N, C-alpha and C positions, 0 to 999 in steps of 0.2 A: 623460546617459550611462548606458549599459547597465551593470549590476553585473558584476563578476567573479566567477564560481562555478565550483564543481566538483560533481560529481554523483556518489555512490556508489551503485550500484544492482546490478542481476542481469542475467541472460542472455535472459530470455524476450522474445516480442514484447511484451507490455505494459509490460516496463522501458524497450525501446526506444522505445515510443510515449510515455513520459513524458519521456525524454531530448529526443525531438525536439520535443515541446511545449515543454519550459522553455528550450530553444535559441532559440526565436523571440523570447523577451525578456530572456534574459541572454547574457552574454560566457562562453560556456561554456569553460572553461580546461583542463578535464580529466573523464574520465569513467572511473571504477573499475568494472569488471562482476565481479562476485563469483559464483561458481557455487553452484547450490544445494546443500545435503547431505541434503534431505528424499528419502525413498526410500519412497514411499507403499506399494509392495508388501510391505515389511516388516509391514507392520500387518495382514497376512491370513493366515489358518492353515490355509485349505482352498482348494479350486480354484475353489468359487464364490465365496468372498471375494476371491480374488485377480481373478478376471473383473469383479466388480461396482467394485472399486476401479480397474481398468484402464479400465473403460468410461467411469467419471467422469473420468477424467484425459484420455482421448481427447476426450471432449466437450470439455472445458475447452481443450485444444488446436484444434479445429476452432473454436470460438468465438473465440478470439483469432484466428485465421486470418481469420474475416469482419470482426471488429471493426479490427484492426491490420495486416492484410497490408501496406498502404501503408508501414509502417515497416521492413518486411524489409531495404530496401535503404538505409534512412538511415545517412549517415555524420557521425562527429563533424567539429566544424568544423575547417578545416585546419591551424590553428596548437596544437590541443587535443592533450594527451596521451590515449591510450586503452589502459587496461591491463586485460587480464583475468587474474583472481587465482581460486585456489581457495576453498573454504570458509573462511569467518574471515580472508582474505587482506586485506582493507581494513584490518584492525590492524597489519600487519607493520609494524615499524619504518621500514625502508626506503621504504614507500610513505606512510607518514604524511609522513615528511620530504620526499618528492616531492610531496605535496599541498601541505604549508606553503610551497615553494618557488613554486607557482604564485599565492600571497598572493591568495587568495579573499576576496572581500567577505562571501560567504555559501557555506556546505557543506549540499547539497541530499541528502538521503537517501530512498531508496526501494527495499525489498526486499532488503537486505543482512541477514547475520546480525546478532547484538549487537555493537553498538560498545563496546569496552573503555575504561576510565577514562583511558589514554594519549591516545588519540585525541579524547575529549571535553574533556579539558583543554587539548589543543593549540589546539581552535579553540572554546574555551568562550564560549557565548553566541551562537555564529554558526552553530550546525546546526540546521536546519528539517526535520522529518522527515516524509514521507507514510505515515502508517500506515492500512492498509486494515481498516477496522473504526472504529465511533463509541467513542470513549474518553470518560469512563471506564466505559462499559457494557459493551464487549467488548475484552479485551485479551490480548496473546499472541500464539498461531497460529491461523490459519483463522478470524479473527473476521468475515468475511463468509460463512464457510460454518456456523459454529454458530448464528447467528440463523436462517438458514433451517431447519436441523435442528429448533431449537427452536420454530418456526413464528412467528417474530417479523420479519417482512421489513422492519418499520419501523427496525430497528436496523441494517440493511445501509447502509453508507457508507463514510466516510474522516475522518480527522482529520489536519489540518495542526498540528504541533505543535513547540515546541522540544524538543530532544532532550537527556535528562538521563541519569543512570545507571540508571534504574530501566526496568521494562518498560513502554513505552508510558504514562508516567507525567507527561512534561513538560508545561509550562505551553502551554494551548490558543490557537492563533491561529484556526483556523475548522474547522467541520464541513462536509461536504458529503453530500449523499445524491443516488442516482440517481432518475430519473423512471420509476417502475416501469409497465409497461405489462400489461394481462391476459394476454397471451400469452407474457411473458417466461419464461424458463427460468432456472435458477441462474446460468449463467455471463453469460447477458445482463446480468441485474442487476449482477451483479461488475463486468464490463467497462463498463458504464455508469458506475458508480461511479469506476472509475479515470481515465475521460475527465474526468468532472466536476473530481476531485481534481486531476489535472495540471494545468488550468488555473488552480485556486485557488493551487497549489504555485507556478507562475511568477508569479503577481500579487503573493503573500506574499515572494517574494524580492526582487523590484524594490522592494516598499514597504520591506523590511527595510534595503535597502542605501541608501534615500533618507533614511533618519532613524529608521527602527526601524517596528515592527509591534506593535500592543499584542496582550496575550495574558491569560489568566486562569489560574489555578492550578486543576490538578484536585482534585475533591471526591468522595468517594464510592469505594468498592472495585470495584464492577461484578464481572464475571464474568472470570476468568483461565484461559485454556486453553493447554495445552502440546500439542506435536506427539504425545505419549504418549496423549492423548485421543482422537487420530483412530481410527476403526474402520470396517470396512465395514458394520457395523450402522448405523452413523452415516449413511453414504451411502445404505442402504435408507431411512432415515426422511426423508432431504432429498427424495428422488424420490416418497415417498409423499405428503409434503405437497405437492408441486406437483400430483401426480394428483389427489390430493383436495380441490382448491380454495383451497390456502392464499392464493394472491394474489388472486383474485376475494375472498375472505373480508376479506382486509386492506383492498382498495380500498373496499369497500363501507362500511368503518367507519373509513377513513382518517385523518378530521379528529379524532375522539376519541382513537384510538390515537397519532397524532402529537403530540397535547397533552402527553402525559407526557414528551416529550423535552425535556430542555433545552439547546439547541443554539445554537453561535455562528457567525455569519456573518463574513465578511471583506466590509465595504462597500466599493462602489466609492468 
């Protein structure tokens, strides 16, 4: 029997792609799509900086179109609720009550803002988050952006974990990483990570509902980035790293560099 689930997510094609994938394995009772509050142009102060930031996000949108165009017309299952809410809206008591009325076996999260204590308490132990980034190594915002800025593509990936009140600190169910190719750009790498993570999230949801899925506590602090750390300078460093051979440099030394990572997989 397919588990009953709700998904708390956002509004871009990458979010719809995850919704479509998990709906293949769960009985998706409701989807809450929360608008993003991030305004990247705020982080530029000159015309050149604004142009660099705009070009970066335009490239992201083109890459999502290439990877996820088939999700554009995806529709939630006929019996399911679909709610579009503003930034932070999934925490509104009326929406939390509506979620509870659906009696989900598991609550899946990808791409919302921070969930507040009331919703965490309401569904305690049943919330599984898809965090883009390898926890505990990279936490917070832009966690597949900063490894590439820091010339560390081995840290690009995603973490499936139980959600708690911290910032990406809950017990880890599984890590996933993209298969990086020599000619990949930054958005290719990120979208490959999303595809792999969506599959793992769906399988974790099914396993959780069938009796639970094991997890391990996070150890170590890692690097924590906030939105305020984003800048045009970081964007420039990202593309300079690709231009100067960061990916080929990593692939040539992949075995040694990957060996330092302590990662957990979701066994079949």
